[in-house]
C-alpha positions as a Python dict, from the first residue, in 0.01 Angstrom:
ca = {
    (1, 'X'): (0, 0, 0),
    (2, 'X'): (168, -331, -96),
    (3, 'X'): (181, -670, 102),
    (4, 'X'): (538, -610, 219),
    (5, 'X'): (454, -275, 364),
    (6, 'X'): (136, -407, 511),
    (7, 'X'): (315, -680, 693),
    (8, 'X'): (591, -438, 806),
    (9, 'X'): (330, -211, 963),
    (10, 'X'): (146, -504, 1115),
    (11, 'X'): (463, -612, 1289),
    (12, 'X'): (543, -281, 1428),
    (13, 'X'): (201, -230, 1548),
    (14, 'X'): (224, -553, 1747),
    (15, 'X'): (516, -435, 1950),
    (16, 'X'): (351, -198, 2198),
    (17, 'X'): (654, 9, 2299),
    (18, 'X'): (746, 69, 1906),
    (19, 'X'): (687, 426, 1782),
    (20, 'X'): (641, 495, 1406),
    (21, 'X'): (887, 730, 1270),
    (22, 'X'): (1130, 813, 989),
    (23, 'X'): (1516, 716, 932),
    (24, 'X'): (1688, 847, 620),
    (25, 'X'): (1343, 933, 486),
    (26, 'X'): (1226, 566, 519),
    (27, 'X'): (950, 456, 756),
    (28, 'X'): (1083, 300, 1061),
    (29, 'X'): (1007, 189, 1402),
    (30, 'X'): (1187, 332, 1720),
    (31, 'X'): (1203, 259, 2089),
    (32, 'X'): (1309, 555, 2325),
    (33, 'X'): (1408, 749, 2007),
    (34, 'X'): (1633, 483, 1867),
    (35, 'X'): (1543, 308, 1547),
    (36, 'X'): (1551, -67, 1555),
    (37, 'X'): (1346, -156, 1231),
    (38, 'X'): (1279, 23, 908),
    (39, 'X'): (1123, -56, 556),
    (40, 'X'): (1335, -18, 248),
    (41, 'X'): (1271, -150, -117),
    (42, 'X'): (995, -404, 1),
    (43, 'X'): (1245, -541, 254),
    (44, 'X'): (1248, -506, 625),
    (45, 'X'): (1587, -386, 791),
    (46, 'X'): (1691, -466, 1142),
    (47, 'X'): (1961, -356, 1379),
    (48, 'X'): (2111, -665, 1510),
    (49, 'X'): (2406, -807, 1673),
    (50, 'X'): (2558, -1147, 1767),
    (51, 'X'): (2433, -1475, 1643),
    (52, 'X'): (2089, -1344, 1532),
    (53, 'X'): (2280, -1095, 1295),
    (54, 'X'): (2476, -1372, 1140),
    (55, 'X'): (2157, -1574, 1101),
    (56, 'X'): (1979, -1284, 936),
    (57, 'X'): (2278, -1213, 716),
    (58, 'X'): (2304, -1587, 606),
    (59, 'X'): (1963, -1579, 431),
    (60, 'X'): (1973, -1572, 54),
    (61, 'X'): (1943, -1215, -72),
    (62, 'X'): (2000, -1048, 268),
    (63, 'X'): (2270, -804, 286),
    (64, 'X'): (2419, -515, 502),
    (65, 'X'): (2188, -214, 477),
    (66, 'X'): (2331, 57, 247),
    (67, 'X'): (2068, 331, 224),
    (68, 'X'): (2282, 563, 1),
    (69, 'X'): (2362, 286, -246),
    (70, 'X'): (2730, 417, -234),
    (71, 'X'): (2896, 104, -84),
    (72, 'X'): (2867, 243, 267),
    (73, 'X'): (2679, -20, 451),
    (74, 'X'): (2588, 10, 800),
    (75, 'X'): (2731, -295, 980),
    (76, 'X'): (2480, -362, 1232),
    (77, 'X'): (2170, -329, 1009),
    (78, 'X'): (2065, -627, 789),
    (79, 'X'): (1828, -605, 502),
    (80, 'X'): (1611, -921, 496),
    (81, 'X'): (1377, -978, 171),
    (82, 'X'): (1035, -1047, 182),
    (83, 'X'): (1112, -1424, 88),
    (84, 'X'): (1177, -1446, 447),
    (85, 'X'): (882, -1246, 595),
    (86, 'X'): (794, -1521, 805),
    (87, 'X'): (1111, -1428, 1020),
    (88, 'X'): (1049, -1052, 1024),
    (89, 'X'): (854, -1056, 1357),
    (90, 'X'): (1139, -1273, 1519),
    (91, 'X'): (1412, -1030, 1390),
    (92, 'X'): (1218, -719, 1485),
    (93, 'X'): (1178, -856, 1837),
    (94, 'X'): (1553, -925, 1848),
    (95, 'X'): (1636, -571, 1729),
    (96, 'X'): (1402, -421, 1968),
    (97, 'X'): (1584, -610, 2257),
    (98, 'X'): (1925, -501, 2113),
    (99, 'X'): (1847, -150, 2090),
    (100, 'X'): (1677, -125, 2440),
    (101, 'X'): (1997, -263, 2597),
}
């Protein structure tokens, strides 16, 4: 397991309500059966809205999540590179809050 995946798992385990699962064949964390964060290509991906979505998307190398690679990005999901791993936990908590409603 690489350092990126190790950090992803540690963040998910810190969130007591989070359930480890799969989304598009990728590891993810869910709350009440709804995904809020996943791991893809050594990046962490978050379902976000509002200002925190804009903040995550503004980071160098961040992009809308396109798991198919066919130009069909998921507008609420932001893929954040490991370069910003110090922010991953903050974004995970924001994603959890958003998905919980």
